[in-house]
Steps between C-alpha positions, in 0.01 A plus 500: 500500500270699722240280670122584514524568862795734458300696228226548760764643748632726232144616419440591866809711502391691195165557647641627823697756284182592310651387168262356245551158364312215336483142630498233237393146600489191276140361534513229229741307293463289197816293431751527375589824691805601712282622791250365757175613644573733796821640363519865556673830381458860572542784237597842622368824333807535301460154348747303689387133565606300800409141541402214267194475265660294217807669379544664169188350345274684757701776658458774243124445483477500875691828528286669222163391659634588855565861389151517341343355815688761717402790272119390482494385875321183405620128523521285187515137412760441216522175303837448324522220248441395132270722295136440590174570318392821667139379520625230753674746726273639777446880489675541830815328400788664313636259241870534402668278240825330615774486228698226683545158365301356791130437435416554869257747638538717814224704672610782728298712728638841527388722791600870518607607849464882523556695813192673630504887425606730776253793552597796718199669641599812668242675730250408764185623320202280453578455133854391592386243758237360256755475216759329723240241605358433147857464363583236765185327418619444138842379608702808476756599758434822677720746695418841646816673399681572174767213446755472236366189342143599492316417181234761560454795742170674583511818711176536690605724793236775408739782512729389788845487333370414150800663323760332715342151456474564120854610477616186684276289262662667190844419615410121477443290198139450571300435191189677636483805709158642598372800703156506659396849463259721324632654161537830663714364799691283267600792290599700807713210639682452163559862459660516852722209403582668169616817693727272707680365185302200410531427125199488263589142384491388853180672593330350200526163659248613753133369445261741651227470561603154576279218371278422214209748422228299654304804642624412848425727776524322840834382643406129445408582138829695433696209641320254269569735197878517594513121542342450155764729342772312661376166393451636135865627530617163616346309216611751237854475635473116451384551147804709435721247649348223276615687188849532652505123595400392158797704369745340752353155430554514134867514560509171695 
């Protein structure tokens, strides 16, 4: 059986590879139960559990709630045991009935561990510099070039190689590609890319003008509008993932 210490080592390796996982830690046990306080397991994004949180009586519940925690990006405390009066269960605790013969109760803290998004900000304009700083302030990882594993790419080079940077961004699996430009210049850039063979479905991925329509006009305001759109996209993506997680969890 994998020890709690080995689980933490495994978690560190997943984090180093930027792979999402949930860490499950037993925080309370009411005997009889086959686990102890401090026992740990981790659950990968495809629903594989490693470690020990009580065996068959607990594992399927922990996997289900771990997938939900990963999708929502929020930790949760799960109580697994005999059916309880819902009025006695705190609002911040998920109560799951155990169908095992044991009358014991186990409480498990499930913490989602998600890699920080990688934002590529291409360009040395004032808006680009401000966006990069603000993104770091909220915990995002930032690079100044298009990388294959970027989650989002914003091109803010103000006409200096916009089409080349956009073409590179569209060759990645980035979920968000934005261009900082006026509507007129954006049309010109996309038209030039179209003439060189870019497909319409690829160009449709480009957000331009990038950012929410907040009436922004200064470079700093434009950076704030873009970051707001990125944060909104990030949370919407988690919501979509939550629905998929519930679907996967129902099979466990």
